[in-house]
C-alpha positions as CSV (number, residue, x, y, z in Angstrom):
1,M,2.7,113.5,46.2
2,R,1.3,112.3,42.9
3,D,1.0,108.7,44.2
4,L,-1.0,109.9,47.2
5,A,-3.3,111.9,44.9
6,C,-3.8,108.8,42.7
7,A,-4.5,106.6,45.6
8,A,-7.0,109.0,47.1
9,C,-8.8,109.2,43.7
10,V,-8.9,105.4,43.4
11,A,-10.4,105.1,46.9
12,V,-13.1,107.7,46.2
13,L,-13.8,106.3,42.8
14,S,-14.2,102.8,44.3
15,W,-16.6,103.9,46.9
16,F,-18.7,105.9,44.4
17,V,-18.8,103.0,41.9
18,T,-19.7,100.6,44.8
19,L,-22.6,102.9,45.8
20,L,-23.9,103.0,42.3
21,T,-23.6,99.2,41.9
22,V,-25.5,98.6,45.1
23,L,-28.2,101.0,44.1
24,I,-28.5,99.2,40.7
25,V,-28.9,95.9,42.6
26,A,-31.6,97.5,44.8
27,L,-33.4,98.6,41.7
28,L,-33.3,95.1,40.2
29,V,-34.6,93.6,43.4
30,T,-37.4,96.2,43.4
31,L,-38.3,95.5,39.8
32,A,-38.4,91.8,40.7
33,G,-41.1,92.5,43.2
34,R,-39.0,91.6,46.3
35,S,-38.3,95.0,47.6
36,M,-37.6,95.3,51.4
37,F,-37.4,91.5,51.9
38,W,-34.1,92.0,53.8
39,Y,-35.9,93.5,56.8
40,S,-37.1,90.0,57.8
41,H,-33.9,88.3,56.5
42,F,-30.8,90.1,57.8
43,Y,-28.3,87.7,56.3
44,A,-29.9,88.0,52.9
45,A,-29.1,91.7,52.9
46,V,-25.5,91.0,54.0
47,C,-25.0,88.4,51.2
48,L,-26.9,90.4,48.5
49,Y,-25.4,93.9,49.1
50,G,-22.2,93.1,51.0
51,S,-20.9,90.7,48.4
52,V,-21.6,93.1,45.6
53,A,-19.9,96.0,47.5
54,V,-16.8,94.0,48.4
55,G,-16.5,92.5,44.9
56,K,-16.7,95.9,43.3
57,I,-14.2,97.5,45.6
58,L,-11.7,94.7,44.9
59,L,-12.3,95.0,41.2
60,I,-11.6,98.7,41.1
61,H,-8.5,98.4,43.3
62,T,-7.2,95.5,41.2
63,L,-7.8,97.4,38.0
64,A,-6.1,100.5,39.4
65,K,-3.1,98.5,40.5
66,N,-2.7,96.8,37.2
67,L,-3.1,100.0,35.2
68,Y,-1.0,102.2,37.4
69,Y,1.8,99.9,38.2
70,G,1.7,97.9,34.9
71,L,1.0,94.3,34.3
72,G,3.6,91.9,35.6
73,T,5.5,94.2,37.8
74,D,5.7,93.8,41.5
75,V,5.3,96.7,44.0
76,K,8.3,96.9,46.3
77,L,7.8,98.5,49.6
78,S,10.7,100.0,51.4
79,K,11.5,99.0,54.9
80,L,11.3,101.7,57.6
């Protein structure tokens, strides 16, 4: 039950941190004077915000795995 609670916390934390990171990127784009340019360039929005979101989620999950399971240990899944 503890593992399930930790996994749920990591999932919620990663989505929250991702949202904050994307908002920071949007703020930087606005400060650069290029706000709302993705309305005319759809793929620019996917590359700009999608890559940041996926990268941050992977970073949070990798850090959680390394900190929770320890460095250098493999997770062994049991067969059903």
